[in-house]
C-alpha positions as CSV (number, residue, x, y, z in Angstrom):
1,X,116.5,108.7,116.9
2,X,113.1,107.8,115.5
3,X,112.8,108.1,111.8
4,X,109.6,109.0,110.0
5,X,108.3,107.0,107.1
6,X,107.2,109.5,104.5
7,X,104.5,108.2,102.1
8,X,103.3,110.1,99.1
9,X,100.4,108.5,97.3
10,X,99.5,109.8,93.9
11,X,96.5,108.4,92.2
12,X,96.5,109.8,88.6
13,X,93.4,107.8,87.6
14,X,90.8,105.8,89.3
15,X,91.9,102.3,90.4
16,X,90.4,99.3,88.6
17,X,91.2,95.7,88.1
18,X,91.5,92.6,90.2
19,X,93.2,92.5,93.5
20,X,96.7,91.1,93.2
21,X,100.2,92.2,94.0
22,X,103.4,91.1,92.4
23,X,106.8,92.6,92.0
24,X,107.7,94.1,88.7
25,X,110.9,92.6,87.2
26,X,113.8,93.8,89.3
27,X,116.2,96.2,87.5
28,X,113.4,98.0,85.7
29,X,112.8,100.5,88.5
30,X,114.7,103.3,86.7
31,X,112.4,102.7,83.7
32,X,109.4,103.3,85.9
33,X,110.8,106.6,87.2
34,X,111.4,107.7,83.5
35,X,107.9,106.7,82.6
36,X,106.4,108.7,85.6
37,X,108.6,111.7,84.6
38,X,107.5,111.5,81.0
39,X,103.8,111.4,82.0
40,X,104.3,114.4,84.3
41,X,105.9,116.4,81.5
42,X,103.5,115.3,78.7
43,X,100.0,115.3,80.1
44,X,98.5,118.7,79.3
45,X,96.0,118.7,82.2
46,X,97.4,116.6,85.0
47,X,95.4,116.1,88.1
48,X,96.0,113.8,91.0
49,X,95.1,113.2,94.7
50,X,97.9,113.2,97.2
51,X,98.2,111.8,100.7
52,X,101.2,112.6,102.9
53,X,101.6,110.2,105.9
54,X,104.2,110.5,108.6
55,X,104.6,107.3,110.6
56,X,106.9,106.0,113.3
57,X,109.6,103.9,111.7
58,X,109.4,101.4,114.6
59,X,105.6,101.0,114.0
60,X,104.9,101.9,110.3
61,X,101.2,101.3,110.7
62,X,101.0,104.0,113.4
63,X,100.3,107.2,111.5
64,X,101.5,110.3,113.4
65,X,100.3,112.9,111.0
66,X,98.4,112.9,107.7
67,X,97.6,115.5,105.0
68,X,95.2,114.9,102.1
69,X,95.0,116.9,99.0
70,X,94.4,117.4,95.4
71,X,96.5,118.9,92.6
72,X,95.6,120.2,89.1
73,X,98.5,121.3,86.9
74,X,98.5,122.9,83.4
75,X,101.4,124.6,81.6
76,X,103.3,125.7,84.7
77,X,100.1,126.9,86.5
78,X,98.5,124.9,89.2
79,X,95.8,124.7,91.9
80,X,96.2,122.6,95.0
81,X,94.2,122.0,98.2
82,X,96.1,120.4,101.0
83,X,93.7,120.0,104.0
84,X,92.9,123.6,104.8
85,X,95.7,125.2,102.7
86,X,95.0,126.3,99.1
87,X,97.8,126.9,96.7
88,X,97.3,128.7,93.3
89,X,99.8,129.7,90.7
90,X,98.9,131.7,87.7
91,X,100.9,133.6,85.1
92,X,101.5,136.6,87.3
93,X,101.2,135.4,90.9
94,X,101.7,132.5,93.3
95,X,99.2,132.5,96.1
96,X,98.9,130.5,99.3
97,X,95.7,130.7,101.4
98,X,95.9,129.3,104.9
99,X,92.1,129.1,105.6
100,X,92.3,128.1,109.3
101,X,94.8,130.9,110.1
102,X,93.0,133.4,107.8
103,X,96.3,134.3,106.1
104,X,97.0,134.9,102.5
105,X,100.5,135.0,101.0
106,X,101.2,136.3,97.5
107,X,104.5,135.9,95.7
108,X,106.0,136.1,92.2
109,X,105.2,132.8,90.3
110,X,107.8,130.1,90.4
111,X,107.6,128.3,87.2
112,X,108.1,124.6,87.0
113,X,111.3,123.7,85.3
114,X,110.8,121.9,82.0
115,X,113.5,119.5,83.1
116,X,111.7,118.3,86.2
117,X,112.0,114.6,86.8
118,X,114.6,114.2,84.1
119,X,116.7,111.0,84.6
120,X,120.1,112.7,85.3
121,X,118.7,114.7,88.2
122,X,116.7,111.7,89.5
123,X,119.8,109.5,89.1
124,X,122.1,111.7,91.2
125,X,119.5,112.0,93.9
126,X,118.9,108.3,94.0
127,X,122.6,107.5,94.2
128,X,123.2,109.8,97.1
129,X,120.1,109.0,99.3
130,X,118.5,105.8,98.2
131,X,119.1,102.4,99.6
132,X,116.7,100.5,97.2
133,X,113.7,100.9,95.0
134,X,110.9,98.4,94.5
135,X,108.0,98.5,92.0
136,X,104.9,96.3,92.8
137,X,102.0,95.6,90.4
138,X,98.9,96.1,92.6
139,X,96.2,95.6,90.0
140,X,96.2,95.1,86.2
141,X,96.5,99.0,85.9
142,X,98.0,100.2,89.2
143,X,101.5,100.1,90.5
144,X,103.3,101.0,93.7
145,X,106.8,102.5,93.7
146,X,108.6,102.3,97.0
147,X,111.9,104.2,97.5
148,X,113.8,103.2,100.7
149,X,116.4,105.8,101.9
150,X,119.7,105.2,103.5
151,X,119.9,105.1,107.3
152,X,121.4,108.6,107.7
153,X,118.4,110.2,105.9
154,X,115.6,111.7,108.2
155,X,112.9,109.8,106.3
156,X,113.0,106.1,105.7
157,X,110.8,105.8,102.6
158,X,108.7,107.4,99.8
159,X,105.8,105.7,98.2
160,X,103.9,106.5,95.0
161,X,100.7,104.7,93.8
162,X,100.0,105.3,90.2
163,X,98.6,104.0,86.9
């Protein structure tokens, strides 16, 4: 069975600084997850770019499929554009527009839980499915968080680039 390597890159700010890469002190990975979760909950107008890549686990540099997009989030409402799919959630609706297929889907809004990315939830997920976590300092302001899943999981990894 070929596993897919799932990469999620989030760039919350423009990258800057010198080109270097070094591992962050091992054992502090949970602290990084807490910091990312805190930022997600505290920033009033969060926006970021996203890039989903599916690669063959036997040849990780071979990208099988890729989706690029952008998110803007504020107070439980959001706008997102993922390739040709646009997602909008307001106070009274949740809307998905599939531009290529010329299809619009409207639903009741699904509000983001205020407890999203809280440590107890993250901790239980990590203990069940994660083999290891590694945080690498890419530049003086940018880090890369790699989560590697256990062999029984359909995906082999998850990656977030942030600052």
